[in-house]
N, C-alpha and C positions, 0 to 999 in steps of 0.2 A: 297394437295400434300403429306402432312405428313401422312394422313390416308392411302393413296395408298402405301407409303413406308412401313408403318407398316404391311399392308396386305402382301406385297411381303416378308417382313422379316419373318412373321409367317409361310407362305407357305414354304419358304426356310428352316426354322428350322424344321418344322414337316416332310416334305418329306425327309429331310436329315437324321432325326432320323429313319424314317421308312425303308429307303434303305441303311443306312450307312454301315451295316455289309457286305452286298453283294458288295457295292462299294469298301470297304476295301479289300475284297477277290480278286475282279477283279484287283484292283490296285497293290496289292502285287504280285499276279501271273504274272501280266504284267511285273513287275521288274524281276522276276525269269526267264521268258522265253524271255527276251529282246535280249539276246545273245545266243539263242538256237543253231543256226547254227555254230557259232564260237566255242562254248563249245564242241559240238559234234566233230567237225573237230579236235580240240586239243586233246580230249580224245582218238580219233581213229587214231591219226597220224601214229602210228606204223603199224597197220594192213592195212592202206591205201597204204603202200609202199612195193614193191617187188623188188627182184634182178633179172634182166633178165639173163638167162643162158649164153647168148653171145650177142654181138651187132647184131641187126637185127634178133634176134631169132623169129621163127614163133609163132603165137598165136593160141590157140585152138579156134574152132568155138564158137560163143556166145551161140548157142543152146546147145552145150555140157556143157558149164559152167553153164547154167541154170539147166540142168539135174543133174549136180553134186549137186547143191543146193537143188533141189527137192528131191534127194535121202537122203541128210543129214538132211533136215528139215521135220519133220512129223507134225509140229504144224501149217502149213499154206502152201499156194500155192504161187509161185513166181508171183509178180504183176508188176514188172518192172525191167529193167536192164539199168545201166548207165556205159558208158565207157569214158575214159579220154585219151587225146592225148599223155601224158608223158609215155614213155616206162617203167618207174618204178612204174606206178600206177596200183593198183589192180582193178578188176571189181566189181562194187557194184550191188547186186541183192536185190531188195526190196521184202519182204515177207509179204503179208497181208497189214495191216496199221501200220506204225510206226516201223516196224522191218526190219532189213537188214542183209545180209550175204556178206562177202567179199571173192573173189575167185582169186587165182593166174591165170592170163590169159595164162601163159606158161605151167604150169603143171596141172592145174585143181584142185589144192589143195584148199580145203575149209579152209580159214584162220580164220574164227570165225564170230561171230555175232556182233562185235563192242562193244561199251560201253552200254551193255543192261541195266545196273542199271541206268546210267545217262539218257539214252533215255526213260526208263520207268518213271523216276521221272519227266522229263520235259513234257512227254506226259500226265501224270496225272495232272500237272499244267495247261497244255493247255485245258484239258477237264474241269478242275475246273473253268478256266477263261471263257470258252464258255457256259457251261451248268451245272456248280456246280458239275461236276463229276457224274451227274445222269446217270443211265443206263436204258436200255429198254424203256418202255413207258414213264418213268419219264423224259427222256432226253428232250422231247418237253416242259415239264413244266419248267425244269431248264433253257432251252434256252429262254423261255418266260420271266422268272424272270430276267436273266442277261440282256436281251434286254431292258426290261422296266427300270431296274436300270441304265443302260447306258444312256437312254433317260433322266432320272431324273438327272444324273450327269451333262449332258449338260445343263439342266435347272439351276442347282445349280451354274454352272460356270457363266452363263449369269446373273442370278439374283444376284450372289455374286458381279459381276462387278457393277451392278446398286446400290447395297447397299453400296459398297465401295466408289463410285464416290464422290469425295470431293465437298463440297459446294463452297469452295474457293481453287483455285489452288495456294497454297502457300507452301513453304518449310516446315513450321511448320505443316501444315495439311498432307503433304505427308510423312514426316519423319517416322511415325510409321509403314508405309506400305513398305518402301524401304529396310529396313534391320533389323536384330534382335537387340533388345536392351538388354543390360546386366542389371543384378540386379533385374529383374522382377520376380514375383512369382504369383502363383495362376492364378486368372482370367486375370490379366494384361499380364502375360506371354503367356497364351493360346491365348488371343486376338491378341497379337503382332505376334505370330507364325502363326495364322490363316490368318492374313492379309498379312504378308510377303510372305508366301508360296503360297497363292492364287494369289498375285500380279505377282510373277515371273512365276508361273506355268500356269496361265490362258490361254495365247495364245496356248500353246501346248495341254493343256487339252481340249480346244474347238476343236482343230483339231482331237485329239484322239477320243473324244466322237462323234463328227459329222461323222467321217469316220466309227466309230462303228455302228452308225445308218444305214449307207448304207449297212454294212455287215449283220446286224441283220434283216432288214426288206426289203422285195422285193419292197414294194411301194417306199421306200426311194431310192433303187437302180434304179428303173424305173424313178424316178424323175430326177436323174442325166442325163439320156438319154433325157427325155422330155425337160429339161431346155437347153440342147445343141442342140435341134432341131433334135433329132434322135429317131427312133422307138425303144422302149425297146425290148430286145431279148425275145423270147418265153421261152427259158430255159437259166439258168445261170450256168456257170461252168468255170473252168480254160481254158486258151488258149489251143487249140488242143484237147479238150475233145469231141467236136462234130465230129462224124465220117465223113470221106470223101469217097464217092463212086467212084469206077472206073469200067469200063466195064470188064466183065468176058471174057477171051479168048474163041475163037470158038472151039478150040481143047484142048485136055488134055495137060495141061502145069504145070510143077512143080513150086512151089513157090521159089523165090530166097532166098538164105541163108541170115540170118539176117545181117551178116557181110557185105555182098554186098550192102544191102539196107542202112545200116548205112554209109558205105563209099560213096555211091551216095549222101546222104544227106550232108555229110561233105564237099563235093565239092562245095556246095553253100555258104560255110562260111569258108574261109581260117583261120580265127582267132578263131575257135570254141574252147571252153574250157571244154565242156562236152556234151555228146549225150545220150539222154534217150529215151527208147522205153517202152511204157506201154503195159503190157501183160494182156489180158482179161482172167484171170484164169491161166496164165502161158504159157510157150512155150510147144507145144505138142511134144511128142516123135517123132523123125524123123526130127525135125528141123523147124516146121512151127509155128511161133508165133501166138497165137490167138488174133484176133483184133475184138472182138464182141462189143466193146464200152460199156461193162457192169461194168467197174470199177474194182478196185483191189480186191474186196471181192469175185469175181466169182470163184468158185471152180469146178473142174471136168467138165469144159466146153466141151460140145459135139463138134465133128468136124463140122465146119461151112460149109455150102454150098458154092461152089465157091473155095474150096481148090485146085481143079484142074479145068482147063477150061471146059466150057460147062455145069457147074452145078450151076452157079450163078442165082440169082433171077432177076426179071425185073429191079430192081434198081441197079444191079451190085453187086460188092463185096466191103468190107471195105478195104480202103488203109491202109498201115502201116505208122503211123505218128511218126517221129523222132523229138524230141524237142532239139534244140541246144542252149546252152548258149555260148555267145561270150565274149572274153576278151575285157575289156575296152568299153563295150557296154553302150549306154546311151538311155534311162534311165537305171540305174543300174539293175533294175528288169526285163528288157526286155529280150525276147528270140525269137527264130525263130522256127516255126513249118513247117516241110517239110513232106508232104504226098506223098507217093510213091506207084506206082502200084506193088503189091507183086509178080506179074508174070513176068513183063518186067523190073522192076527196074526204070522205068521212073518217073520223078517228076510230080505228078499230080497237086500239089498246094503248094505254099509257102505263109506264112503269118508272118509278123513281126509287131512290134509296130507301124511302120510308116503306115501300112495298116489299122489300126483301125480307126473307125470314132471318132469324138471328144468326144462322150458320153462314148465310151468304153475306150478311153485314160484316161479321167477324172476318170472313175470308177476304172481303174487299179491303177492310182496314189493314190486314196483314200485308196484302199486295202493296199498298201505298206507304205503309210504315217501312217496308224494305228499302224504299228509295228516299224516305223522309218527306215525300210530297204530302202525306196525310196532315202534316203540321206546318205546311207552307215553307217559306224561305228559311225560317229558323230550324225547322225539322231537317231540311236538306243540308243546312250548314252543319248541324250536329252529326248527321249521318256521314257527311264528307270527312269531318274531323276524326270520327271514330274509325272510318275506313283507312285514313292516313295512319292512325294509330296502329291498325292491323299490319301495315307495312313495316313499321318500326318494331312491332312485336316479333315479326318473323326475323328481322335483322338481328335483334338482340338475342333472340332464341338460338339462331344459328351461331352467333358469336360465343355465347355461353357454352353451347354444345362443343364447339371447336376447342375451346380452352379446357373443357372437361376431358375430351378424348386425346388432345394433343397439348398437354400442359407444357409451359416453358419452365425450365429449371431456374430457380432463383435462390440465392443464399439468404437474402433478407426479404421477408414478406411485407409489402406495403400495408399501412394501417387500414386503408380503405378496402383492400382485398381481404384482410383478416376479418373485417366486419361483415363483408359479404359472405365469407365462408361460414360465419356463425349463423346466418339466417337461411342459407341454402340447404335444401334437403340433402342428406348424406346417403349415398347408396350403400 
């Protein structure tokens, strides 16, 4: 038993040293981006608000607002538009990935691109967290490194629990792991910190790393569906990313304005708090939003078949999907996808969290447990604190390893270090 414990200890130590730097980077960036949404909302609070010219003043068509942004932004194509129910809210137009522009819905005035510096800083941290900010062909390599390091972190958490497990459950044995002790220095202090931080962070770190596995590896994501008795999806993506087909009309028929389609979607949810339409390369001049299902990077999208009736393919034409966020929704991350016929405005399909199978529900929970958003601000705070704990675990782990391999010679051993030596696994 002692030999097995020593084997686990040395594996714990060696893989911790090998991946510690990447784990520290992922943990630190996890702290930085924990409140990304709230930070951006606070920084852009002024540009998000407009003054209506008069009560009940008419709003400009959404297509015109998108065209205003298209004319003002030469660095990318509009990829989405979000409207809000409050008459004092501006309209948000997404441009490419991670960039936005706000527009006054009454005058069409382009209000600015929000907190570009903060958005850029947070986006860089997200990329550092996901693939070490690698670009081009190196992104796959960076993603492989962070995925493997996350898996190692999960092993470190579980093996750390095994190594910590007291031989006797007594207060004396537990005390060094329950809270920080004053007056300790050197090895004894680092050992105390490593145990205390690990003890309190362990449950959250296991959730963060296990959910990270599901995000990093398709086989882990598929396993979630298999374990719940569901068939894994052929493709993975956010809700509403898969295109919904509707029959093309038999005669030439103009597409409904985007405002009409959004209004029809809003009727399905009286408590909606935002409505978002993804644009496949942006809204076309003349008012038709492209819905090619090619993602936000599509630029200069050619006019799709089925723009008017009688030109659609055998599979029909793409519906326009509006994603609605609802006030006081549960789970907090849930949304509703409403797909509409772009020619008639009829609702072709509705999908909410309640419509997901058990595998997709669990997979979605894991996605938002990874960031803490599943449990709101409290969950984000807990995830941030645990991530910060991960940084200190790496630091104390490195310090303990350094002292193990490069010990300082002393004639007298300090009492604190003697106590630490009695609890540390012996090789």
